[in-house]
C-alpha positions in Angstrom: 2.7 29.9 -21.1 4.9 29.9 -24.1 4.3 27.2 -26.7 6.8 25.8 -29.0 6.4 23.5 -32.1 8.4 20.4 -32.0 7.9 17.5 -34.4 4.6 19.0 -35.6 3.3 19.2 -32.1 2.8 22.1 -29.6 4.9 21.8 -26.4 5.5 24.2 -23.7 9.0 25.4 -22.7 8.6 23.5 -19.6 8.5 20.2 -21.4 12.0 20.9 -22.8 13.6 21.3 -19.5 14.2 18.5 -17.0 10.8 18.6 -15.2 10.7 19.4 -11.5 9.9 16.7 -9.2 6.2 17.4 -9.2 5.6 15.0 -6.1 7.5 17.3 -3.7 4.9 20.2 -3.5 2.1 17.8 -3.4 3.7 15.7 -0.7 4.4 18.9 1.2 0.9 19.9 1.2 -0.2 16.4 2.3 2.2 16.4 5.2 1.1 19.8 6.4 -2.7 18.8 6.6 -1.6 15.3 7.9 -0.2 17.3 10.9 -2.8 20.2 11.3 -5.8 18.7 9.5 -7.5 17.4 12.8 -7.3 20.8 14.3 -8.5 23.0 11.5 -12.2 22.0 11.8 -14.4 22.4 8.8 -12.2 25.2 7.5 -9.6 22.6 6.6 -11.7 21.3 3.7 -11.8 24.5 1.5 -8.2 25.2 2.6 -7.0 21.9 1.3 -8.9 22.5 -1.9 -7.2 25.8 -2.3 -3.8 24.2 -1.6 -4.4 21.7 -4.4 -5.2 24.5 -6.8 -1.8 26.1 -5.8 0.1 23.0 -6.2 -1.5 22.4 -9.5 -0.6 26.0 -10.7 3.0 25.7 -9.4 3.7 22.3 -11.0 1.9 23.2 -14.3 4.3 26.1 -14.8 7.1 23.5 -14.7 5.7 21.3 -17.4 3.1 18.6 -17.9 5.1 15.8 -16.5 5.6 17.7 -13.3 1.9 18.3 -13.0 1.2 14.7 -13.6 3.4 13.7 -10.9 1.6 16.0 -8.4 -1.7 14.6 -9.6 -0.8 11.1 -8.9 0.3 12.1 -5.3 -2.8 14.2 -4.7 -5.2 11.4 -5.7 -3.3 8.9 -3.6 -3.3 10.8 -0.4 -6.4 13.2 -0.5 -8.7 10.6 0.9 -6.3 10.1 3.9 -6.6 13.9 4.5 -10.2 13.9 4.3 -10.3 11.2 7.0 -8.1 13.1 9.4 -10.2 16.3 8.9 -13.5 14.4 9.3 -12.2 12.8 12.5 -11.9 16.2 14.1 -14.7 18.2 12.4 -17.3 15.5 11.8 -18.2 13.2 8.9 -18.5 15.2 5.5 -21.1 13.4 3.3 -20.2 15.6 0.3 -16.4 14.8 0.6 -15.4 18.3 -0.2 -11.6 17.4 0.3 -11.7 14.9 -2.6 -12.8 17.7 -4.9 -9.2 19.1 -4.6 -7.4 16.7 -6.9 -10.1 17.0 -9.5 -9.9 20.9 -9.4 -6.2 20.4 -9.8 -6.8 18.5 -13.1 -8.9 21.3 -14.5 -6.1 23.9 -14.3 -4.1 22.5 -17.4 -7.4 22.1 -19.4 -7.6 25.9 -19.8 -4.8 25.5 -22.4 -7.0 23.3 -24.6 -8.3 26.4 -26.3 -4.8 27.4 -27.2 -3.6 23.8 -28.3 -6.5 22.9 -30.6 -5.2 23.9 -34.1 -7.6 23.1 -37.0 -4.6 22.9 -39.4 -3.2 19.9 -37.6 -4.4 16.4 -38.7 -6.9 15.0 -36.2 -5.3 12.7 -33.6 -6.9 9.4 -33.7 -6.5 9.2 -29.9 -9.0 12.1 -29.6 -11.7 10.0 -31.0 -12.7 7.9 -27.8 -12.4 11.2 -25.7 -14.9 13.0 -28.0 -17.3 10.2 -28.0 -17.1 9.8 -24.2 -17.6 13.4 -23.6 -20.8 13.3 -25.6 -22.1 10.5 -23.5 -21.3 12.3 -20.3 -23.0 15.5 -21.6 -26.0 13.4 -22.3 -26.0 11.9 -18.7 -25.7 15.4 -17.4 -28.6 16.6 -19.3 -30.7 13.7 -18.1 -29.7 14.8 -14.5 -30.7 18.5 -15.0 -34.1 17.5 -16.5 -34.8 15.7 -13.1 -33.8 18.7 -11.1 -30.8 16.9 -9.6 -28.4 19.9 -9.7 -25.9 18.4 -7.1 -25.8 15.0 -8.7 -25.2 16.7 -12.1 -22.3 18.8 -10.7 -20.8 15.9 -8.9 -21.1 13.6 -12.0 -19.8 16.0 -14.7 -16.9 16.7 -12.4 -15.9 13.2 -11.7 -16.6 11.8 -15.2 -15.5 14.7 -17.5 -12.6 16.2 -15.6 -10.2 12.9 -16.3 -11.2 12.9 -19.9 -10.4 16.7 -20.4 -7.1 16.1 -18.7 -6.4 13.2 -21.0 -7.2 15.5 -24.0 -4.3 17.7 -22.7 -2.0 14.7 -22.4 -3.0 13.6 -25.9 -2.0 17.0 -27.5 0.8 18.0 -25.2 2.6 15.1 -23.4 5.6 12.9 -24.6 4.9 9.3 -23.6 8.3 8.4 -22.4 8.5 11.5 -20.2 5.0 10.8 -18.6 5.9 7.2 -18.0 9.2 8.2 -16.3 7.3 10.8 -14.3 4.9 8.3 -13.2 7.7 5.9 -12.0 9.2 8.7 -10.1 5.9 9.5 -8.4 5.1 5.9 -7.6 8.7 5.6 -6.0 7.2 7.9 -3.4 3.5 6.5 -3.4 4.2 2.8 -3.1 6.2 2.4 0.1 4.1 5.0 2.0 0.8 3.6 1.0 2.0 0.0 1.3 3.4 0.5 4.8 0.4 2.4 5.9 -2.0 -0.3 4.4 -0.2 -2.9 6.5 -0.5 -0.8 9.7 -4.1 -0.2 8.8 -4.9 -4.0 8.6 -3.1 -4.7 11.9 -4.1 -1.5 13.9 -6.6 0.8 12.0 -6.2 4.3 13.4 -8.9 6.5 14.8 -9.7 8.4 11.6 -9.9 5.1 9.6 -12.2 3.7 12.1 -14.3 6.8 12.3 -14.6 7.0 8.5 -15.5 3.3 8.2 -18.4 3.7 10.5 -19.9 6.3 8.3 -18.9 5.6 4.7 -21.6 4.1 2.5 -19.0 1.4 1.3 -20.0 -2.2 2.0 -16.7 -3.7 0.9 -14.1 -2.3 3.4 -14.5 -4.8 6.1 -14.8 -4.1 9.8 -13.0 -1.2 11.8 -11.2 -3.7 14.0 -7.6 -5.2 13.9 -7.3 -7.9 11.2 -10.9 -7.1 10.0 -10.1 -4.3 7.4 -9.9 -4.7 3.8 -7.0 -2.6 3.2 -7.8 0.8 1.4 -4.6 2.5 2.8 -4.5 6.2 2.1 -7.2 6.1 -0.7 -11.0 6.0 -0.7 -11.8 2.3 -1.2 -10.0 -1.0 -1.7 -10.7 -0.9 -5.3 -8.9 2.6 -5.7 -5.9 1.5 -3.7 -5.5 -1.8 -5.5 -5.9 -0.2 -8.9 -3.2 2.5 -8.1 -0.9 -0.1 -6.5 -1.3 -2.6 -9.4 -0.4 0.1 -12.0 2.5 1.4 -9.9 3.9 -2.2 -9.4 3.7 -2.9 -13.2 5.4 0.4 -14.2 8.1 -0.1 -11.5 8.8 -3.6 -12.4 9.4 -3.0 -16.2 10.8 0.6 -16.1 13.0 0.4 -13.2 15.2 -2.4 -11.9 17.6 -3.2 -9.0 17.3 -4.2 -5.3 16.2 -0.7 -4.3 13.1 -1.3 -6.5 12.3 -4.5 -4.6 12.6 -2.8 -1.3 10.3 0.0 -2.3 7.5 -2.3 -3.7 7.7 -5.1 -1.2 5.1 -3.5 1.3 2.9 -2.5 -1.4 2.7 -6.0 -2.7 1.5 -7.4 0.7 -0.9 -4.5 1.0 -2.3 -5.2 -2.4 -3.0 -8.7 -1.3 -4.6 -7.5 1.9 -7.0 -5.3 -0.1 -8.5 -8.6 -1.0 -9.6 -6.9 -4.4 -9.4 -9.6 -6.9 -10.1 -7.4 -10.0 -6.9 -5.7 -9.6 -5.0 -9.0 -9.1 -6.6 -10.4 -12.3 -5.8 -7.1 -14.2 -2.3 -7.3 -13.2 -2.2 -11.1 -14.2 -3.6 -10.1 -17.7 -1.2 -7.4 -18.2 1.7 -9.7 -17.3 0.4 -12.2 -19.9 0.3 -9.4 -22.6 4.0 -8.5 -21.7 4.9 -12.1 -22.4 4.0 -11.7 -26.0 6.7 -9.1 -26.7 10.5 -9.7 -26.9 11.1 -6.4 -25.1 9.3 -7.4 -22.1 9.1 -11.2 -22.2 12.1 -12.1 -20.0 11.2 -9.5 -17.3 7.5 -10.7 -17.3 8.6 -14.2 -16.7 10.9 -13.2 -13.8 8.1 -11.1 -12.3 5.4 -13.7 -12.6 7.7 -16.3 -10.8 8.4 -13.5 -8.2 4.6 -12.9 -7.6 4.0 -16.6 -7.2 6.7 -16.8 -4.6 5.4 -13.7 -2.8 1.9 -15.1 -2.9 3.1 -18.4 -1.4 5.1 -16.6 1.3 2.2 -14.2 2.1 -0.2 -17.3 2.8 2.4 -18.5 5.4 2.6 -15.4 7.4 0.3 -16.0 10.5 -1.5 -12.7 10.7 -2.2 -12.6 6.9 -2.3 -16.1 5.9 -5.9 -17.1 6.5 -7.6 -14.1 4.8 -5.3 -14.0 1.9 -5.5 -17.7 1.4 -9.3 -17.7 1.6 -9.6 -14.9 -1.0 -7.1 -16.6 -3.4 -9.2 -19.8 -3.2 -12.2 -17.9 -4.3 -10.5 -17.3 -7.8 -11.4 -21.0 -8.6 -15.1 -20.8 -7.8 -16.2 -19.5 -11.1 -20.0 -19.1 -11.5 -20.4 -20.1 -7.9 -18.7 -17.0 -6.7 -21.1 -14.7 -4.8 -19.8 -11.5 -6.5 -20.5 -13.0 -9.8 -24.1 -14.0 -8.8 -24.8 -10.5 -7.5 -23.7 -9.0 -10.9 -26.0 -11.2 -12.7 -28.8 -10.2 -10.4 -28.1 -6.7 -11.2 -28.3 -7.2 -14.9 -31.7 -9.1 -14.4 -33.1 -6.3 -12.3 -32.1 -3.6 -14.8 -33.6 -5.7 -17.8 -36.8 -6.3 -16.0 -37.6 -2.6 -15.5 -40.6 -1.4 -17.4 -38.4 0.5 -19.9 -35.4 -1.5 -19.3 -33.6 1.8 -18.5 -33.6 2.5 -22.3 -33.0 6.2 -21.8 -31.0 6.2 -18.6 -31.4 8.0 -15.2 -28.4 10.4 -15.3 -26.0 10.8 -12.6 -27.3 9.6 -9.3 -25.5 9.3 -6.0 -27.0 6.7 -3.9 -26.2 5.1 -0.6 -25.6 1.5 -1.3 -26.0 0.6 2.4 -29.6 1.8 2.5 -32.4 -0.8 2.1 -33.7 -1.2 -1.6 -30.5 0.5 -3.3 -28.9 -1.7 -5.8 -25.1 -1.6 -5.9 -23.5 -0.4 -9.2 -20.5 -2.8 -10.0 -18.8 -2.5 -13.3 -18.8 -0.2 -16.3 -21.6 -2.1 -17.9 -24.0 -1.5 -15.1 -23.0 2.0 -14.5 -23.3 3.0 -18.1 -26.7 1.3 -18.4 -28.1 3.1 -15.3 -26.5 6.5 -16.1 -27.0 6.6 -19.8 -29.4 4.0 -20.7 -29.0 1.2 -23.3 -28.0 3.3 -26.3 -25.9 5.9 -24.5 -24.2 3.2 -22.4 -23.3 1.1 -25.4 -21.6 4.3 -27.0 -19.8 5.0 -23.8 -18.5 1.4 -23.6 -17.5 1.6 -27.2 -15.5 4.7 -26.4 -13.6 2.6 -23.7 -12.9 -0.2 -26.0 -11.8 2.1 -28.8 -9.2 3.8 -26.6 -8.0 0.4 -25.2 -7.7 -1.0 -28.8 -5.6 2.1 -29.7 -3.2 1.5 -26.8 -2.8 -2.2 -27.6 -2.4 -1.6 -31.3 0.4 1.1 -30.5 2.1 -1.7 -28.5 2.0 -4.2 -31.4 3.2 -1.4 -33.8 6.1 -0.2 -31.9 7.0 -3.0 -29.5 9.2 -0.9 -27.2 9.1 -1.5 -23.6 7.2 1.8 -23.1 4.5 1.2 -25.7 4.0 -2.5 -24.2 3.5 -1.0 -20.9 0.8 1.3 -22.2 -0.8 -1.6 -23.9 -0.5 -3.8 -20.9 -2.2 -1.3 -18.6 -5.1 -1.0 -21.3 -5.4 -4.7 -21.4 -5.8 -4.7 -17.5 -8.4 -2.1 -17.8 -10.3 -4.2 -20.4 -10.7 -6.8 -17.8 -12.1 -4.4 -15.3 -14.9 -3.1 -17.5 -17.5 -5.6 -16.4 -16.1 -5.6 -12.8 -15.3 -2.0 -11.8 -15.8 1.7 -12.5 -12.8 2.8 -14.4 -13.9 6.2 -15.6 -14.8 8.5 -12.7 -12.6 10.3 -10.2 -9.3 8.8 -9.4 -10.0 5.6 -11.5 -10.8 7.7 -14.4 -7.7 9.7 -14.0 -5.6 6.4 -13.8 -7.4 4.9 -17.0 -7.6 7.9 -19.4 -4.3 9.3 -18.4 -2.4 6.2 -19.5 -4.5 4.9 -22.3 -4.1 7.9 -24.5 -0.2 7.6 -24.4 0.0 5.2 -27.4 2.1 6.9 -30.2 0.2 8.1 -33.2 0.4 6.5 -36.5 3.4 7.5 -38.5 1.3 7.7 -41.6 0.4 11.3 -40.6 3.8 12.4 -41.4 5.3 12.8 -37.9 9.0 11.9 -37.4 10.0 10.6 -34.1 12.9 12.3 -32.5 
């Protein structure tokens, strides 16, 4: 790939052309396997991974924005293909299909060896990435020392790959181009996942019911009509809600018009039906952040009013009103909330261990549905269990460091695009004690956007 120097940065020729719609080859791959996946048997799993690699190579040749679009689509729909294949070939505990989007992210990271130039000043956005990589390597070493080869490979792939991809974005990507690519991708993702999510709630399909019976996830409801916590085409209600909230935020501020409302309306209802309060709260916090800036204040006010009206309407629609209304009511329970109390028990359990998990256990894959297994909720618990107290604190510091950089970029520049990056970072800050935001699709979503804050002009860079 030919590299050009523009404004003191290395960029590919593909970035200087209008990027191809990267979602098209990715969605074509999804469509093909949605049709034939149930008939391919176990062979369909490696074939899908190969297809993801092919899409990655094709879109990467067209530029980083095109590749980013394709990656969003692959992460949004790969779990759906996994369920279709599993319904015909049997449940796959390893989830081989889900490796496809992660492998697709690794294709661009090969260019890191060419893009790192010692003569260039160190980009401050790389600091959190370097620190978190060190913590991930430490967790991998802990796993290897315990002989957990499979857990090590899985953990490194899920945790490290999004960070390496973020490093490519840091060195190569133009923020506004990536945000525009994301909006275009969500223009496809939101209506499809939203409509499917509503269908899933009303009448879960055979592959969804089959997967729910075997998946070690306790928070997806029951495989019956009106009993599902909507996860749509993704792997869990948390993943679906986080992707949807991010897409709605970008769409609301970076695109306008009646068509935007039609595109996002189904996804707003599906987001409520996910019953994932963490995404709701992170979206609210992001909107509050947008109220602080003149470039986004008026639109944030309009969106806030619109969300209130949408919520009020949703709790009056008979098939959805009871479950959404009951879930919204739990937001006012505070310390009496069951989820809050469960997390306190997790902290107490870890602290009461003989060594208080000082060193860490490395990457461990456990079935939380099995007796005696403690669920791992939130980054604080995840880092504590995986890396120990010291390593966990360093990992959490890397997250806060990255988030603070994005927020500082919004305060410094105050453009709508910069505020969007800062708002998404603030939403992620709220999720740290409540959800895992650094592994697999969640890690891709977090790291890819949080590093898009512009660098300080003190380094001598002129903005085009």
